[in-house]
N, C-alpha and C positions, 0 to 999 in steps of 0.2 A: 303285192306284201296287203296282209290284213290292217287296216285303220285303229282297230282295235289291239292289235299287239303296243306290248309295252317296249319302249325303246331304252335299251341297258347300257353304258359304257362303263368298263368293267379295266381296268388298267393294272399293271403285275400279273396276266393273265395267262402268262408262260408257264407255269409252278404253282405250286402250293393251294393258298383259300382261293385267289383273286383265278387261276386255273379251275378251281373246282365249280366254283360260282358261274362261271362264264360258261359250264359244261350243263351243269345243272340244268341254269336257268334255260339253258336254250334247250334241250331237251324238252323242256314246259313250255316251249312255245313263245316265251320273248326273246326279241331283236334285240343280237348280242353283237356289238362291235368291240373288240377285243384288243388291246394293245397290250404289248411290253416289247425288249428289247431282242429277244431268240425267235426269227420266223421260224425258225425249223420246229419251236414247240407250240409256237402258235398254231401251225398249219395240223397238227395233232386235235384239235379241237373242230376239225374241221364245219369247220362256220365261213360263213361269205365273207363279213364285215372282220378281217382283222389287219391292224394297221402297226408296223413296225419301225420303232425309235425309240430313242430317248427321252424321257418326262422332262430330263433339265436342259433341255433343247426347245427355247419358247416358239420358236416358228412351228416345232412339230406338235405343242399344243395347239398352236393356233388351225393346224391344219388337220388336229382330229375337229374341236367345233366345227370349221370349215366343212369338212367331210359329213358331219351329221346334220348338219342344219340343211348343206343343200340336197340331199339323199331322203331326208327324211321329214325332214321341218321339226322336229322339236327333239328333245333327250328326256325319257321318265325316271332315270334313276340313273345315279354317279357311283358307283365301287371304287372307292381307292383303296386298291390291293397294294399299288406298288410300294417297295418300302426295301430295306437292309438295316442290318443291326451290325453295331462295332461296340464290342466290350473288352473292358482288359484293366489290368493293371497300369500305374503311372508307369511302371517300368517298362510295362509290354504291349501296350493299346499303340496302333499305329494311328497317330493324328490326322494325316493325309486321307485315311478310310473314314475318319471321324468326319471330316469337315464333309467328305464328299456323302455320305450319311443325312447330315446338314441340307446337306445341300437339296436330294430326294427326299425326305421327311418329312421337311418343312418347305422350302422354298418353293421347288415344284409341285407340291401337293396344294401349297396355299393358294398359288396363282392359278391352276387348277379348280380350283373349286370357285374362287371369286369372278374367273369367267363364265362357269355354268352356272351360279349364282345368278348372276346378271342377264343371264340366257333364259331361267326359271321364274325371273320377278317378269320380264317380258311375256313369257306365255300363260303367267299364273298360278302355275305347281311344278312339281317336280320333287326328288328325293335324294340327299345325299348321305350316303354311307361310308362311313370310316372305319377303315379297321385299325383299331386303336389297341389298344393291349392293358392286362390288368397294371403293365408298368405306366401306363397312363395316370395309373393312381398313386403310387408308390413310389418307392425308390430301391435298388440295393446298390451296393458296395460295386464297383466295376463296370458298373453299368447307366451311370449316371447320364452320360451324354444322349445312350439310346431313349432311359427315359424323358430326358427334356423335349426330345422329339415326338412323343408320344404328350407329355402334357399339354405340349403347345396344340398338337389336332385338338386335345378336348376344350381347350380355353377356346378356339376358335368356335369349336361345333357348339359352346353353351354360351357364345355370343350371337353367332347368327340364330341360335334358335329363338332367343330371347328378341333377335333384331325382328324375328320373322312370325311376332304371336300376332295370330288371328288370319295369318294366310293360308294359303294351303301349301307352302313348301317346307317340306320336312327334313329335319337333319340328327342324322342317330351315328353316335359310336360303339360300336361293338368290341368289347375288352376283353379277350381272351387270355387266359393262363395259356403253358406251354402247349404246344401244337405240333403234332409231327408235322414237319415240311424241310427244306434244302436248306434254311436258313442259319442252319447248325453243324450243319455236316463237316466243314471244316474245322470244327473245334474240338481242339483234343478230347476233353472231356465232355460229353454229351449233357446239356442241363437236366436230363429225367434221371441221369447218374449224379451229381453233385444236389437235384433238387429230391432224391429219393422219390421221386416222381415215377411210380410201377404200370400206369394206363393213362398217357399223356392223352389230350385229345387229338382229335384225326380231323382232317377239313368236311370231311362229312357232319362233322359236329356243328363245325360251323356256317356249313350250309342249310342244314337245319332251322339252325338262329336265323338267317336272313329270309328262309319261308316263313318262319313266323312274323316277322318283323312287318315282311311285305303283305302278309293277310290281314293287319289292322285295320280297319277302316280310315276315312276321309279326315275324321273327329280326332282320332286317337295319335299321341305321339311318345315316341320311346327315345327319350335323347341320349338314355345308356342303356346296355346290356352287357354286362359281365359274365362269362361262359368260364366254368376253370372245371381242370378233372379233380377226382375224388380224393387224393392224395394231396392236394395243394395249400401247405398250411402253413409257408413264408410270403 
């Protein structure tokens, strides 16, 4: 392996934003370690390092870090793309699915962030890029629980940025508006209809945002970057 290649861990890499980031950066000669629960979808990336498992399983998280260290000795980027969304009225919402969302979006993600931050402190550099949401900055009726998970990621990211001031370790939150992924496939009314967004973002838009962030020099920090479709007005 070319020692100049950047080592990236991409979670949630079986679909949507995570899949697009993994595929695009691999094509640009980054070394990608991709993880998700669906092995058949990971295989479609056609990359060497795919790790199949549930991030809510702490042993699986530990095995990811051990694999990267044993094979590459370092990790340069962690892309936290794994997540789910549950929303609905008080009468309709599935509480068990909400608590599962909280466990993945907050608990599992926080644990992974801190594990890799410890590695970054040891190696003296690294960059964590969290896929947040515009709903990490505001709330909407029926989507409060999901917003809370993104507010949590935003709060942790900002606190870490402050703690790491003056180091070569970066933390960034990307805050997309509506992106066309599988997240809303089972919704009776798609948000593009309910929000009257005629041209939502696509995953390539987020990939281009990621590439912009990665091109910044060492001394530049981008703690937050919001990207919205032109019809977003709420």
